[in-house]
C-alpha positions as CSV (number, residue, x, y, z in Angstrom):
1,M,-0.2,0.0,0.0
2,E,1.2,3.4,-0.8
3,F,1.4,6.1,1.5
4,S,2.9,9.6,2.5
5,I,3.7,11.5,5.2
6,I,1.8,14.9,5.2
7,Q,4.0,17.1,6.8
8,Q,6.8,18.0,4.3
9,N,10.1,20.4,4.6
10,V,9.0,21.3,8.1
11,L,11.0,24.1,9.9
12,L,11.0,24.0,13.5
13,K,12.5,25.8,16.8
14,P,14.7,24.3,19.5
15,R,12.4,22.1,21.8
16,Q,9.1,22.4,19.6
17,E,7.1,19.5,19.0
18,L,5.5,18.0,15.8
19,Q,2.8,15.4,15.2
20,F,3.6,13.8,12.1
21,T,0.7,11.9,10.3
22,L,0.3,10.0,7.3
23,D,-2.4,10.3,4.4
24,T,-3.3,6.7,4.6
25,V,-3.9,4.5,7.9
26,I,-0.9,2.0,8.3
27,P,-1.3,-0.5,11.1
28,N,1.5,-0.3,13.7
29,V,3.6,2.1,11.5
30,V,7.3,2.7,12.9
31,W,8.7,6.0,13.1
32,T,12.4,6.8,13.2
33,V,14.9,9.8,12.8
34,V,17.9,9.5,10.5
35,P,20.4,12.6,10.9
36,L,21.4,14.4,7.4
37,P,25.1,15.3,6.5
38,G,25.9,19.1,7.4
39,S,24.6,19.2,10.9
40,S,25.9,18.2,14.5
41,G,24.7,17.9,17.9
42,E,21.7,15.9,18.9
43,W,19.2,15.3,16.4
44,G,16.0,15.3,18.5
45,T,13.6,12.3,19.3
46,I,10.5,10.8,18.0
47,D,7.9,8.6,19.6
48,A,8.2,5.4,17.5
49,A,4.4,4.6,18.0
50,T,2.9,8.1,17.7
51,G,5.3,10.1,15.5
52,V,5.7,12.8,17.9
53,Y,9.1,14.4,17.1
54,T,10.8,16.7,19.7
55,A,13.4,18.7,18.6
56,P,16.7,19.2,20.3
57,T,17.2,21.9,22.9
58,A,19.4,24.9,21.5
59,N,22.3,24.1,23.6
60,R,22.3,20.3,22.4
61,M,22.5,21.4,19.0
62,G,25.7,21.8,16.9
63,A,26.7,25.5,15.3
64,L,24.5,25.0,12.5
65,E,21.0,24.0,12.3
66,T,20.0,20.2,12.6
67,R,18.8,18.6,9.4
68,V,17.0,14.9,9.9
69,L,14.6,12.7,7.9
70,V,11.6,11.8,9.5
71,V,10.9,8.1,8.5
72,A,7.6,6.3,8.5
73,T,8.0,2.7,8.0
74,D,5.0,-0.3,7.3
75,P,6.3,-3.1,9.1
76,A,4.4,-5.5,6.8
77,T,5.9,-4.4,3.6
78,S,9.0,-2.5,4.8
79,A,7.5,0.3,2.6
80,E,8.8,3.9,3.6
81,S,7.8,7.6,3.2
82,V,10.5,10.2,4.3
83,S,9.9,14.1,5.3
84,K,13.0,16.6,5.6
85,V,13.0,18.6,9.2
86,T,15.2,21.4,9.6
87,V,15.7,22.8,13.5
88,L,16.8,26.4,13.4
89,T,19.1,27.4,16.1
90,K,16.8,30.3,16.6
91,G,13.5,31.5,14.9
92,V,15.8,33.6,12.4
93,T,19.1,32.3,11.2
94,L,21.9,33.9,9.3
95,N,24.8,32.4,7.3
96,P,27.6,32.6,7.8
97,L,27.6,33.6,11.5
98,I,31.3,34.8,11.1
99,H,33.6,35.5,8.3
100,V,36.9,36.9,7.9
101,T,37.5,39.2,5.0
102,H,39.8,41.9,3.9
103,A,39.6,45.6,3.2
104,N,39.7,45.3,-0.8
105,A,37.3,46.7,-3.3
106,H,37.6,43.3,-5.5
107,E,34.4,41.2,-5.7
108,D,36.3,38.4,-4.3
109,F,36.0,39.7,-0.7
110,Q,32.6,40.3,-0.6
111,V,30.4,38.0,1.5
112,A,27.4,36.5,0.6
113,L,24.5,36.4,3.5
114,T,21.8,34.1,3.6
115,A,18.8,34.6,5.9
116,G,15.9,32.1,7.0
117,A,12.8,32.1,9.2
118,L,9.9,30.4,10.6
119,D,7.7,33.3,9.6
120,G,8.2,33.6,6.0
121,D,10.8,35.3,3.6
122,E,10.4,38.8,4.4
123,F,13.3,40.3,6.1
124,K,14.7,43.8,7.3
125,W,18.4,44.0,7.3
126,Q,20.8,46.5,9.2
127,L,24.3,46.9,8.9
128,V,25.9,48.1,12.4
129,A,29.4,49.6,11.0
130,D,32.7,50.0,12.8
131,E,33.0,53.6,13.6
132,Q,36.6,53.5,12.2
133,G,35.5,52.6,8.8
134,G,32.8,49.9,7.8
135,G,31.6,48.2,4.8
136,G,28.3,48.2,3.2
137,I,24.9,46.2,2.3
138,D,22.0,46.5,0.2
139,R,20.1,48.2,3.0
140,G,16.8,48.2,0.8
141,A,16.7,44.3,0.6
142,I,13.6,42.6,1.9
143,G,14.4,38.9,0.7
144,P,16.7,36.2,2.3
145,T,19.9,37.4,0.7
146,N,22.3,40.1,0.9
147,L,25.7,40.8,0.0
148,Y,28.4,42.5,2.4
149,T,31.0,44.6,0.8
150,P,34.0,45.5,2.9
151,P,35.8,48.8,2.9
152,A,37.6,49.4,-0.5
153,K,40.9,50.3,0.9
154,P,42.7,49.7,4.1
155,L,43.1,52.1,6.5
156,P,46.5,53.3,8.1
157,D,47.8,51.8,11.1
158,I,44.7,50.0,11.6
159,T,45.0,45.9,11.9
160,F,41.1,45.1,11.8
161,T,37.8,46.3,12.2
162,V,34.4,44.6,12.7
163,D,31.2,45.1,11.1
164,E,27.6,43.6,12.0
165,V,24.9,42.6,9.8
166,R,21.5,42.5,11.5
167,V,18.6,40.7,9.9
168,A,15.0,40.5,11.4
169,G,12.1,38.3,10.3
170,K,8.4,39.4,10.5
171,S,7.9,38.7,14.3
172,G,10.8,41.0,14.8
173,E,13.1,38.5,16.3
174,S,16.4,39.0,14.9
175,T,20.2,37.5,14.5
176,S,23.5,38.7,13.3
177,S,26.6,37.9,11.6
178,V,29.9,39.5,12.1
179,L,32.3,40.6,9.5
180,L,36.1,40.8,10.5
181,V,37.7,43.2,8.1
182,E,41.7,42.9,7.9
183,H,43.4,46.0,6.9
184,K,46.7,44.6,7.5
185,S,47.8,41.0,8.4
186,P,48.0,40.9,12.1
187,L,51.4,40.0,13.7
188,L,50.1,37.7,16.7
189,Q,48.7,34.5,16.2
190,V,46.1,33.7,18.7
191,L,45.5,29.9,19.9
192,I,44.8,27.8,22.5
193,D,47.7,26.9,24.8
194,P,48.3,23.2,24.2
195,E,49.8,22.9,27.7
196,L,47.7,24.8,30.1
197,Q,44.2,23.4,30.7
198,P,42.1,25.5,33.3
199,E,39.4,23.6,35.1
200,F,36.6,25.2,32.9
201,G,37.5,26.7,29.5
202,V,40.4,27.3,27.5
203,Q,43.8,29.0,28.1
204,L,44.6,31.4,25.2
205,Q,48.0,31.9,23.9
206,A,49.5,34.9,21.7
207,R,52.6,34.1,19.6
208,L,54.7,36.3,17.7
209,N,56.8,34.7,15.0
210,G,56.0,31.4,16.4
211,Q,56.9,31.9,20.1
212,P,54.7,32.8,23.1
213,I,54.7,36.3,24.3
214,S,53.6,37.9,27.5
215,G,52.2,41.0,28.6
216,V,48.9,40.5,26.3
217,T,45.8,42.3,27.2
218,W,42.6,40.1,26.2
219,S,39.3,41.3,25.3
220,K,36.1,40.2,23.3
221,Y,34.0,41.4,20.9
222,I,30.7,43.0,22.6
223,G,28.0,40.3,22.1
224,S,30.2,37.4,22.5
225,P,29.1,35.1,24.9
226,G,31.4,33.6,27.7
227,S,33.7,35.6,29.8
228,L,37.4,36.4,29.5
229,D,40.1,37.3,31.9
230,E,41.9,40.3,30.3
231,Q,45.0,39.5,32.1
232,T,45.2,35.9,32.0
233,G,43.7,35.1,28.6
234,V,41.3,32.4,30.0
235,Y,38.0,31.9,28.2
236,A,35.1,30.3,29.3
237,P,32.0,29.8,27.2
238,D,28.7,30.2,28.1
239,V,27.2,26.7,27.1
240,Y,23.5,28.2,27.3
241,A,24.2,31.2,25.2
242,P,22.2,31.0,21.7
243,E,25.4,32.5,20.1
244,R,27.5,29.9,18.5
245,F,31.0,31.8,18.4
246,A,32.9,33.9,20.3
247,L,35.5,36.7,18.6
248,L,38.5,37.2,21.0
249,F,41.3,39.9,20.6
250,A,44.8,40.0,21.9
251,K,46.9,43.3,21.8
252,V,50.3,43.9,23.3
253,E,53.0,46.9,23.2
254,F,56.4,45.4,21.9
255,E,59.1,47.9,21.0
256,P,60.2,48.9,18.4
257,L,57.3,47.5,16.8
258,G,54.7,49.2,18.6
259,T,51.3,48.0,19.3
260,L,50.7,44.2,17.9
261,E,47.2,42.7,17.6
262,G,45.9,39.4,17.1
263,C,42.5,37.7,17.0
264,A,40.8,34.2,16.9
265,P,37.0,33.4,16.2
266,M,36.1,30.4,18.6
267,T,33.3,28.3,17.4
């Protein structure tokens, strides 16, 4: 007997439940969930007998949305019907969450932005530009895509600036994408210290020409979750925060080179 799942191409929020149903009554139908490539974290659960799917909580999801197939199987014939389910990390999503580009007019350094929402395909775009010299977007766009264009030329004596693109859906719920614009190559390399391991979080280390350097002042981009000790460089994430990344900065005065800077996007 042929049958199909009625609910198709479903978008859900974290923890949201949905009752899946069939267009034909199948005795003892079995419901299962199959994860799809391109997502991480937990996949949610489904009641094998009733077809009630429960999306994973936000803190149990990975950095990307969760994508699964809900499968209904007829135990008598092994016939199947499937439905794709996407669980958004928020009611409104924006990709990429963070991107590193360069101050350059060439189109290769532009960043394509794609939004998604549970309440339709109409959006309001806003650019929060770095006051030292920001890029641009199409402020009149109302669709799910936009294009970020970085500053055409690098600023003198500036290592990087940060722009933030915000997008809101019809409900007013919004999310952001952070664009880190390099104006010159940072001289500090920022990484996780391979030897020191705090009880919770990670120990950051700044290196110059491959060698650890002391006297570093640490900071994080406003809005980045978690806490960062500005003296020690210990970063502790907030596992319950809806944001899926943090942008961390290192700065040190080093004669005769002057002020050296570096940064690390942490996901």
